[in-house]
KOLMI-425980 format. One record per atom (N, C-alpha, C): x, y, z; residue in one letter. Coordinates in steps of 0.05 Angstrom, whole numbers, plus 5000, padded with zeros to 4 digits. Layout:
residues N
XYZA;...
This chain:
residues 539
585315647484M;585215717456M;588115757446M;588915617425S;591615637415S;592015897400S;594515987399I;595216237385I;596716167360I;595916287338N;597216247312N;599416447308N;601916357304N;604216537301N;604516627273N;605816857270T;606416977244T;609317057243T;610317097219A;613117187215A;613217427197A;615117607202I;615417847186I;616617767159I;615417857137K;616417787110K;617118037094K;615618257098E;616118497083E;615818737102E;617518947097V;617319187113V;617819427095V;616019617097Q;616319877083Q;617120077104Q;619620167104V;620620347124V;620420637115V;619120807130Y;619021087125Y;621221227141Y;621521487137R;623621627152R;623021597182R;620421577189H;619721517217H;617321337216H;617721087225G;615620887225G;615920697202G;614320477204A;614520267183A;611820127180A;611220047156E;608919877150E;609919587149E;609019417167I;610019147170I;608018947160I;608918757143T;607318547133T;608218277144T;606518137157R;607017877169R;605417667154R;606517427153K;605117207140K;604916967158K;602916797154G;602516557170G;600516377158G;600016157171T;597915967162T;596115907186T;593615837180I;591715787202I;589915547193I;589415367212T;587615137207T;584815207217T;582815187199L;580115257205L;578215017201L;576314997218E;574114807214E;572014927196E;570314767185E;568214877169E;566315037187E;565515267178G;563815437194G;565315637211G;564215687235R;565315897252R;567715797268R;569815967269N;572215907285N;573016147301N;573416117327R;574416337343R;577516297346R;579116477335V;582016437334V;583416687345V;586016637351R;587816847360R;590316847342R;591217087335I;593517117318I;595617297332I;598117197334A;600217347347A;601817497326A;603317697335G;605117837317G;605218137321G;603118257333L;603018547338L;605218617358L;606618837353S;608618937372S;607319127391S;608819197412E;607819377432E;607419657421E;608919727399N;608719997387N;606919997363N;605519777357A;603819767334A;601319947338A;600520077316D;598120237316D;595720057308D;594119977328A;591919787323A;589919897303A;589820167300N;587920277281N;588720227252N;591220157248T;592220097220T;592219807213T;591119637231L;591219347227L;589519257203L;590619087186K;589218977163K;589818677161K;587818517156L;588118227152L;587218147124L;588717967112F;588117877084F;588017567084F;585717457076F;585217177074F;584217097046F;584316837039P;583116757014P;580116827014P;578916836990E;576116926987E;574216727001E;575016477005S;573216287017S;573016317047S;574516507058V;574516557087V;573516847092V;571616877110S;570717137118S;571017167149S;570817407159G;571317447187G;569817697198G;569417697224N;568317937238N;569217927267N;568218127282N;568818147311N;571918147315N;573318297299I;576218307301I;577018517322I;578618437341H;579518627362H;582218517373H;583618687389T;586118607401T;585718567431T;587218387442I;587018327471I;589918287482I;590118297508N;592618227521N;592417947532N;593717757520P;593317477527P;594217417556P;596117567566A;597017517594A;594917567614A;592717707607M;590617777626M;588517557628M;588217387607D;586117197608D;586816907600D;589416857594L;590216587587L;590116407612L;589216167610Q;589215977632Q;592015887637Q;592515807662D;595315727670D;596315507652D;594715307645E;595715087629E;596315167600E;595415407593E;595915497565E;598415657563E;599615737586K;601915907585K;604515737582K;605915787561E;608515647557E;610515737578E;610215987587S;612116097606S;612015947633S;609615857641D;609415707666D;610915437665D;610815307642D;612215057639D;615215097642D;616315317630I;619115367631I;619915457660I;618215607673K;618715687700K;619015437718K;617315237713Q;617514997729Q;620114847724Q;621014837699K;623514707692K;625814847706K;625715117706I;627915267718I;627915217749I;625515187761E;625415127789E;626614857796E;626014647779F;627214387784F;630214397781F;631214537761L;634114557757L;635414697780L;634214907790T;635315047813T;635514857838T;633414697842K;633514517864K;635614297861K;635914197836E;637913997830E;640714107835E;641214357827I;643814477831I;644414507861I;642314577877E;642714607906E;643514337918E;642214117909I;642813847920I;645713767913I;646513827888L;649213757880L;651313917896L;650714167901N;652514337917N;652814217945N;650614117956E;650713997983E;652313737982E;651913577961Q;653513327958Q;656513387957Q;657113587941Q;660013667938Q;661213747965Q;659613897980Q;660613998006Q;660913758025Q;659113558024L;659313328041L;661813168035L;662413128010W;664912988002W;667313128013W;667313388012K;669613538022K;669813518053K;667513538066T;667413538095T;668213268106T;667113048094N;667712778104N;670612698098N;671912848082G;674812788076G;676612888098G;675513028118N;677213128140N;677112918163N;679112738163F;679212508183F;680312588210F;681212838213Q;682412918239Q;680312928261Q;677712968254K;675712978275K;674712708284K;675512498270L;674712228277L;676612098298L;675411948318N;677111818339N;678611588328N;677311438311S;678711198299S;678111188270S;680011118254V;679711118224V;680910858214V;679410728197D;680310488184D;682010578160D;684510498159M;686310588138M;685410518110M;684210278107K;683310208081K;680910388072K;679110448091D;676910628084D;677910908077D;679910998092M;681011258087M;682311278059M;683911068053E;685211058026E;683211048004E;681110878008S;679010857987S;677511127983S;677011258006Y;675511518004Y;677211727990Y;679811737997I;681611937985I;681811887955I;681811637946E;682011577918E;679511657903E;677211617915K;674611677902K;673911967902K;674712117923M;673712387927M;674312577904M;676812597893P;677212787870P;675412727846P;675112467840E;673512397817E;670612477821E;669512427846R;666712497851R;666312797852R;668212947864V;667913237865V;667913357838V;669813257820M;669913357793M;667413287777M;666413047781E;663912967768E;661613147776E;661413207802I;659213387811I;659613667800I;662113757799T;662714027788T;661814047759T;662513837743R;661713847715R;658713847712R;657313687729K;654413667728K;653213937735K;654314077755I;653214337763I;653614537740I;655914527727A;656414707704A;654414657682A;653914407676E;651914337655E;649114437662E;648414397687L;645714487695L;645514787696L;647614927704N;647515227703N;647315327675N;648715197656K;648515277628K;645615237617K;644515007624E;641714947615E;639815147628E;640315217653K;638615407667K;638715687654K;641115777647K;641316037633K;639916037607K;640115817592Q;638715807566Q;635715817570Q;634715677590L;631815687596L;630915967605L;632616097621E;631916367630E;631816567606E;633716527587K;633616697563K;631116647547K;630416387544K;628016317530K;625516427544K;625616407571L;623316507586L;622916807582L;625016957582N;624817247578N;623517307551N;624317157530K;623117207504K;620217137503K;619516907517I;616716817517I;615017017533I;616017107556L;614517307572L;614117567556L;616117637540E;615917867523E;613717837503E;613617587491Q;611517537471Q;608817527484Q;608617417508E;606017397522E;604917667530E;606717857533R;605818127540R;604818277516R;605518187492K;604618327468K;601718277463K;600318467451P;597518427444P;597218227422P;595018087421V;594317897400V;591617967388V;591217867364I;588617917350I;586717687356I;584317747364E;582317547367E;580017607348E;579017407334A;576917447314A;575417197309A;573017227296D;571416997287D;571816977257D;572616747248F;573016697219F;571116467211F;570016497187Y;568116307176Y;569316187151Y;569715927151A;570915787128A;568715627113A;568715637086E;566815477071E;567315177074E;569915107078K;570514827084K;573014817101K;573414597115A;575714567133A;578314557117A;580414657128G;583014657115G;584914847128G;587314847117T;589415027126T;589715257106T;589615497115Y;589515737098Y;591815917103Y;593016027082P;595116237086P;593716507091P;595116687105F;594016957109F;596217157113F;595617407110R;597417627114R;596217827134R;598017957149M;597218157168M;599018407164M;597818647164Q;599418887161Q;598619087183Q;600619237192Y;600119447211Y;602519647211Y;602019877222H;604120087224H;605420077251H;608120077251D;609720067276D;611420317276D;611420457299Y;612820717301Y;615720677310Y;616520437318A;619220397329A;621220317307A;621120457284A;623020397263A;623520657247A;625820687234S;626420927218S;628820867201S;629421047183W;631921037168W;632821327162W;635421357161N;636721617155N;638521587131N;638521787114P;640421777091P;643221827100P;645121687088V;647921717092V;649221767065V;650621987061Y;651622057035Y;654722037035Y;655721967011E;658621987006E;658922136980E;660922316981V;661622476957V;664522396949V;664822296924H;667422216914H;668122386890H;670722456889T;671722596866T;674722556864T;675722576839E;678622566835E;679822846829E;678123046834G;679223316831G;678323456805G;679823656797K;679023826775K;678423676749K;676323756736G;675523636711G;673823386713G;673423286738E;671823046742E;669123116754E;667122946747D;664522976758D;664522886787D;662722996803L;662322896830L;660622646830L;661422446845E;659822206848E;658522206875E;655922186876F;654422176901F;653521886905F;654021786929R;653021526936R;651121556959R;648621486954L;646521496974L;646321226988L;646721227014R;646420987030R;644321037052R;643520827065A;641420847086A;642320697111A;641720827134N;642120697159N;639420637171N;638720377172I;636120287180I;636220197209I;634520297226T;634420217254T;631520147262T;631319967281Q;628719907292Q;629019797321Q;627019867337T;627019787366T;624319657372T;623419477356T;620919337360T;621119107379T;623519047389N;624018817407N;623718547392N;623918557365E;623818317349E;625718357326E;627518167322D;629418177300D;627918117274D;628518287253W;627418237227W;629418057212W;628817807207K;630617627194K;629617557166K;631417587146D;630917507119D;628317647109D;628317907111V;625918067105V;626318237080V;624318267064Q;624418437040Q;623818727049Q;625718907043I;625619187053I;625219377031I;623419577035S;623119807017S;623320057035S;624720257025L;625120507040L;623620737025L;622220897040F;620821127028F;622021387039F;622121587022T;623521837030T;621822017047T;619321957051G;617522127067G;616221977089G;614022087099N;612521967121N;609521977114N;608021787123P;605121807120P;604122057134P;602322207120S;601322457132S;599522397155S;599822557176I;598022537199I;595222627190I;595222837174S;592722937163S;593123007134S;591322917117N;591522977088N;589523197080N;588423337100D;586523547094D;588023777081D;586723907062L;587824147049L;587824377069L;589924547068P;589924777086P;587724977077P;586725137096I;584625327091I;585925607089I;585225747067L;586326017063L;584226217073L;584526317097N;582726507109N;583226787098N;581226967100P;581527237091P;583827377106P;585127567092L;587327727104L;586228017106L;586028117130Y;584828387134Y;587028597139Y;586528837130L;588329067134L;586929277151L;588429387170N;587529607187N;589729797192N;589130037200I;591130227208I;592230147235I;594830127237R;596030037262R;596130257282R;595130207306Q;595230407327Q;597930367342Q;599530577341E;602230567353E;601930557384E;603230377397A;603230357426A;604930577438A;604130697460P;605730907473P;608430787482P;610530957481N;613230877489N;613330897520N;613330667533L;613330667562L;616130657574L;618130637556F;620930607566F;622630837555F;624630917569T;626531117559T;629230997558T;630931127544G;633731027541G;633930847517G;636430787511S;636930627487S;636730327495S;635730177476S;635429887481S;637929747470S;638429517482R;640729357474R;639829087463R;641228997444S;640628727434S;643228567434S;642928317438M;645328137438M;646228087410M;648728127404A;649728067378A;649927767375A;649127667352A;649227377347A;652127287346A;652727057356P;655426957353P;656226917324P;658626997318M;659626967291M;659926677284M;658826607261M;659126327252M;661826287239M;663326117251M;666026067241M;665925847220M;667525867199A;667525657179A;668725407190A;667425187185S;668324937196S;670624827179S;672724737192S;675024627178S;674724327176S;675924217155M;675723937150M;678523807153M;678623607170A;681223477175A;681823277153A;684123317140M;685023137119M;686422897132M;685622657123S;686822417134S;689122327116S;691522307128D;693822217113D;694621937119D;692821787132S;693421507138S;692121337117S;693321107111A;692220927091A;692320647102A;690420467094P;690420197104P;693020057098P;694019897117M;696519757114M;695919457110M;697219327092F;696919047086F;699618907086F;699518647088E;702018497085E;703218547058E;705918557057E;707218627032E;706618427009E;706518167017D;706017976996D;703217996985D;701318077002M;698518116993M;698318356975M;699818576981E;699818806964E;700718746936E;702618566933E;703718506907E;701918326890E;700318156903T;698817956888T;695818006888T;694618126910A;691718136912A;690718386899A;688218366888Q;686818596877Q;684318636895Q;684118886906F;682018936926F;679919116913F;677519076922K;675319256914K;673419286938K;672019506938R;670219566960R;667719386958R;667019276982I;664619116983I;662219296986I;660219276968E;657819426969E;655419246966E;653219326978T;650719176974T;649519266947T;647919096935P;646719156909P;645119416910P;645019566888Q;643519816887Q;640519756888Q;639019936900A;636219896903A;634819976877A;632419876873E;630719966851E;629220216859E;629520426843V;628420686850V;625720726835V;623720786851N;621020826840N;620021096850N;619521276831D;618421546838D;615421536839D;614321536863N;611421526867N;610321816866N;607721846869D;606522106867D;607422296888D;607922206913T;608522386935T;611322336947T;612622116942M;615222056953M;616621856935M;619221816940T;620821626925T;621221376942T;621021146928E;621420886941E;624020756931E;625520656950Y;627920496944Y;627420206953Y;627020036933A;626419746939A;629019596938A;629919486961L;632319336962L;632019066948L;634018996932T;633718756915T;634418496930T;635618526954Q;636318286970Q;635018306997Q;634218087008K;632918077035K;635018147056K;634118267077Q;635918377098Q;635218267125Q;637318277143D;636918217172D;637218487186D;635118587198I;635218837213I;634718767243I;636818777259L;636618697287L;635418927303L;633918847324S;632619047341S;634619157361S;634619427363G;636219547385G;639119607378G;640119517355N;642919577350N;643219847336N;645719917328E;646220187318E;645320217289E;644220007277G;643120037250G;644619867230G;643219827207T;644319677185T;644719857161T;647119867150I;647720037127I;647319887101I;645820007083V;645319887056V;645820107035V;646620027011D;647120206989D;644520236973D;643820486966L;641320536952L;641720626923L;643320826919H;643420956893H;646021106889H;647121096865T;649521256858T;648921426833T;649721676834F;649221856811F;651522056810F;652022166786T;654222356782T;653022626774T;654522836781I;653723116775I;656123266765I;655923406743P;658123576733P;658823786754P;661323846757A;662224036778A;664324226767A;664324466777D;666324676771D;668024706796D;670624656795Y;672424666818Y;673624936822Y;673525046846K;674625306852K;676125306879K;678125466881L;679425526907L;678125766919L;677025746943I;675525966955I;676826026983I;677126286988A;678326377013A;676526587025A;676126567051I;674726777066I;676526847090I;678527017085P;680627067106P;679627187132P;677327327130K;676327437155K;675427217174K;674726987164M;673726767180M;675826557184M;677526507164D;679426277165D;681726337145D;684226307155N;686526367139N;687326117122N;685425997109H;686025777091H;684325807065H;685325687044A;683825667019A;682625387018A;680125367010Y;678725117008Y;678225046979Y;678824796972L;678024696946L;675124626947L;673524746930C;670624706930C;669724616902C;667624446902A;666324366878A;663624506877A;663224666856E;660724806853E;658924666833E;656524596842I;654624446824I;652024606822I;650424536802K;647824666799K;645824526817K;644324686832T;642324566850T;640224416835T;639724486810E;637624346795E;638524056788E;641123996791D;642023726786D;641823546811D;641223666834L;641023516859L;638123416863L;637823176875P;635123086882P;633923276903P;631423326901V;630023516918V;630223436948V;630223166953M;630123076981M;632923056994M;635023136980I;637723096990I;638223277014I;638623157037R;639223297062R;640723107080R;642723207095G;644123037114G;647123077113G;648422897128T;651422907130T;652622737107T;654722837096A;656122697074A;659122677081A;660222437076S;663122397079S;664322457052S;666422607052V;667722697027V;670322547023V;670722436999Y;673122296991Y;674322426967Y;676822516970L;678322646948L;680622456941L;680522356916N;682422156907N;682521916926N;680121826934N;679821586951N;680821636979N;681621876986A;682521937013A;680322087028A;679721997052Y;677622127068Y;678422407075Y;676722607068A;677322887072A;675723007095A;673622877104G;672022987126G;669122967120G;667523097137N;664523097134N;663523377129N;661423387114I;660023647109I;657023607112I;655623817116Q;652723817117Q;651623897089Q;650023717078I;648723777052I;645823867058I;645424127054S;642724247058S;642424477038S;642324417012P;642324636993P;639624786992P;639925046986N;637525216981N;636725176952N;634525036947M;633824966920M;632925206904M;632525446917T;631825686902T;634225826890T;636625736898Q;639125856888Q;640225686865Q;641725816848E;642725686824E;644825476829E;646525526849S;648825346853S;649125276883S;650725066887F;651324966914F;654224876915F;655624966936R;658424896938R;658924676959R;660724496952I;661524286969I;664524316975I;665224347000S;668024377008S;669424107007S;671724086994L;673223846992L;675723847010L;676124067025G;678324077044G;680224307038G;682024347057K;684024567055K;686224507035K;687024707021D;689424687004D;691824807020D;693424627031E;695524707049E;697824857035E;697924857008K;700025006994K;699225286986K;696825376995I;696025646992I;696025777020I;697725977024Q;698026107050Q;696726387048Q;695126457069I;693626707069I;694026837096I;694227107095Q;694427267120Q;692727517116Q;691027577136R;689427817136R;690127977161R;690828237158K;691628397181K;690428677178K;689928797201E;688929077201E;691329257201E;691429437181V;693729617179V;693029897189V;690429957192M;689830227201M;686930237212M;686630377234K;683930427245K;684030687260K;682430887252K;682431137266K;679531247267K;679031387290N;676431517294N;676831827293N;674731967284A;674832257283A;672032367287A;671932627295S;669332757299S;669333017283S;667033057268A;666733307254A;664533467269A;665333657285F;663533797303F;661533967287F;662534067264I;660834247248I;658534087237I;659133847227R;657033677215R;655633507236R;656633527261N;655333367282N;655533067276N;657832977266Q;658232697258Q;660832577269Q;660832317271K;663232167277K;664031997252K;666631957249T;667531777227T;669531577238T;669631347225R;671531147231R;672631027205R;675231027202E;676530917179E;678030667186E;677630457170Q;679030197175Q;680130097149Q;682629987151E;683929887127E;685229617134E;684829427115Y;685929157119Y;687529077094Y;689528897099E;691128787078E;690928487078E;690428367055I;690328077052I;692627987034I;694327817045I;696727727030I;696227427022I;696327366996L;696027096986L;698626996975L;699326746982S;701926626973S;701326356961S;702426316937N;702126056923N;704725906924N;704725686939K;707125516942K;707125286923K;705325286904K;705125066884K;707025116861K;707324906845Q;708924936820Q;707224986796Q;704825076801E;702925136779E;701325386785E;700225506764E;698625746768E;695925666781E;694925846799V;692425796812V;690726046811V;688026006811T;686226236813T;684626196839T;684626406856I;683326396882I;681026606882I;678726516891H;676426686895H;676426776924H;676927036929V;677227136956V;674727306963V;673727266987F;671327406996F;671927557022F;671027797024D;671127957049D;668528117051D;668428307068Q;665928457071Q;666328727084Q;664428907080V;664229157095V;661429157108V;661029307130P;658429307143P;656229407124P;653829317130V;651429407115V;649829587133V;649229827125S;647730017141S;644729947139S;643529937163Q;640629907164Q;639230157174Q;640630377173D;639530637181D;640730837162D;638931007151K;639831197131K;641731407142K;641931437169T;643831627180T;646631507183T;646831247178I;649431117178I;650331077149I;652731177142I;653731167115I;656331007115I;656430807097V;658830647094V;659930697066V;662530767064E;663730827038E;666330667036E;666830557014I;669430427008I;671430636998I;673730657011V;675630867004V;678130746991V;678530476993K;680830346980K;680030066972K;680130016946M;679629746936M;680229736907M;681529526897V;682229496869V;681029236859V;679429266837Q;678429036822Q;676528856839Q;675528956860G;673628796876G;670728846867G;669028646871D;666228666863D;664628696889D;663428936894W;662129006918W;659128976915W;657928796931D;654928766932D;653928946955D;652829176948K;652029366969K;649729266986K;648129086976L;645928986991L;646828807014L;648828637009T;649828447029T;652528537041T;653828727029G;656428807039G;658728627030G;658228417016K;660328237008K;662028346985K;664628286986I;666428376966I;667928126955I;668028096929A;669227866917A;671527946898A;673727796900W;676027826882W;676627556868W;677527576844E;678527336831E;681527386825E;683227256840I;686127306840I;687627066827I;689227126807T;690926926795T;693826956805T;694926736814L;697626736825L;699426546809L;701726646801Q;703626476788Q;705026296808Q;706426086799P;707825906819P;709726056836P;709725996862N;711526116882N;711526416882N;709226536880T;708926826881T;706926906902T;706827166909S;704927266929S;703727516917S;701427586928K;699927826919K;698427936943K;698228206943S;696928346965S;694328476956S;692328466973I;689728596968I;689228796991I;688429046983Q;687829247003Q;684829297003Q;683729327027L;680929407030L;680729617052L;679629847045G;679230057065G;676430167062G;675130227085Y;672430347084Y;672130547107Y;670230727103R;669630937122R;666730917131R;666230947157T;663530937168T;662931207181T;660731327174T;659931587185T;657131567197T;656831677222W;654231667236W;653931897255W;651531967264P;651232197283P;652832157308P;654132367317K;655932347339K;654532297366K;651932347367D;650532287392D;649332007393D;650031847373K;649131567372K;651431377375K;650831137383N;652830927385N;652330707364N;654430617352L;654030407332L;653730127345L;652229967333Q;651829697342Q;652229507319Q;653929307322E;654429117301E;653028847308E;651728737289S;650328487293S;650128337266S;650228067268R;649927907244R;647027817239R;645227917256I;642427877252I;641128137243I;639828147220P;638528387211P;636528477232P;636528737238S;634728847259S;631828827250S;630428627261L;627628577253L;627328547223L;629428437210L;629528407181L;629028677167L;629928897180R;629529157169R;631729217149R;631029317125R;633029377105R;632529667094R;634529767080V;634330027068V;634029997038V;632030127027C;631630106998C;633930246984C;635330116965P;637630246951P;636730456931P;634030466925I;633030656905I;632330926919I;630630906940C;629731156952C;630631196980C;631930996993G;632931017020G;630930967042G;628530877035S;626530827055S;627130567070S;626030557095I;626330317111I;624230107101I;625229857096V;623629647085V;623629407104V;621229307110Y;620929077127Y;620128827111Y;619128857088G;618328627072G;620028597047G;618928487026K;620428427002K;620328656983K;618328836986F;618029066968F;618029326984F;619229536972C;619329796984C;616529916984C;615530017007P;612830137007P;612630406994P;615030536989E;615030806976E;615230786946E;617230646936C;617730646907C;617030376894C;616530166911G;615729906899G;618029736891G;620529816896A;622829656887A;622929396903A;623729186889Q;624028926902Q;626628916918Q;626528826943I;628828816960I;629428526967I;631828426960D;632528156966D;633128136996D;632427897007I;633027857035I;635927807039I;637127937059I;640027897065I;640427627078I;642227477066Q;642927207077Q;644927237100Q;
């Protein structure tokens, strides 16, 4: 039974997986036809298989089989190629023996008597014959390698499942058909670029896609559409079960002594390396040529009910197993407010940041973005905005002409025996220097600890013009510096706690426990159980 081949024509790629459409033609006799159709991949989900034929053709008994298990020997194309490879191998062996005989017979020292004319004739013919055999061996080896490559592809195809079905045609003829199925060996990831020329300019976002597939079949000249989501494994609505309340029975304390918890590692601000290298061209080309960036055409954007579709306007070649194919999808601009931001406790640099409204960003935007400032690569950032917040900041790199130093100028501990308390006073100085020839405004952030126990009291004892958020402990200054000037910021705070206790610092809230700023009660949820005040979660 012959197998009808198909070719991939359209692919809808989801973030994970793809819906593949193949097309082909089939010749049917009038009435019943038992046929086989190739094209399913090893990763295809047979449950998603769909066949589309003209209305004059009907079918039933559709199932998948492994043709390698039941094909007759004469039907296997691989067997024919194996036989050709075997003949070539034998021919190469014979030629190698002939070549060796020519070389061996050319050694006249072992012969008792030699006719000089025969020896001269042999010596004249031997180089030509040896070279002729060598060229023939090279040609046969090349042909053998090509057949071996072809054999591997055919064996791979023969291992793939095929569709077997009964089709009924109203009349004999050749009919076109389509086949669709879901394949899990394909995906795409968003790749972002952020471009800006600095202050006063909008941010330009370029959304690109990296498409990869490992179906063991190259997609050649295929129409591609990309979807921002995935088909749901289950579309069932969630069930809202009753929520019951009971009085909690406190478990007895089986352990004595103080418990310890590991402090979370401090998250350091990531620095971005500025690239000061530029592409070099021949001088004459620089003077005469005009260069522009090569980009693929923008995709057509369709907002469906549950996800967004990017339909590529040109057909693509997506090769199996490579690192992926990059295509351009969409470009959009967003108004931005540019600020210099410094967090000296974490990093002694000021960063130029673009602040944008999160409502201006697409909801699905997530991933790594390459940042370009004045067409110069500034580094990579992670775009993962919290859509519940009003704004989102994008770092554009360090401003090397702003110098910052933060140093501890005082730290002392004391005990008040009458009050049965310990105190610790700490004072820091932040020095900002503007080496530019223009005025700059820097937004500086620092912090004091946040008490999660009402017996621990934190008080600021030295600070000028800072904005203190008592819930998070963050302090913000807005400092204006004239050209080539410096300014100093002082921050001092006092911590008081019972002298028989030890302080523990951690950047993880203790079981998300917070202190109500209204009544001082311990709060574990969003609302205070005593006074009902709403408590924001500490970030």
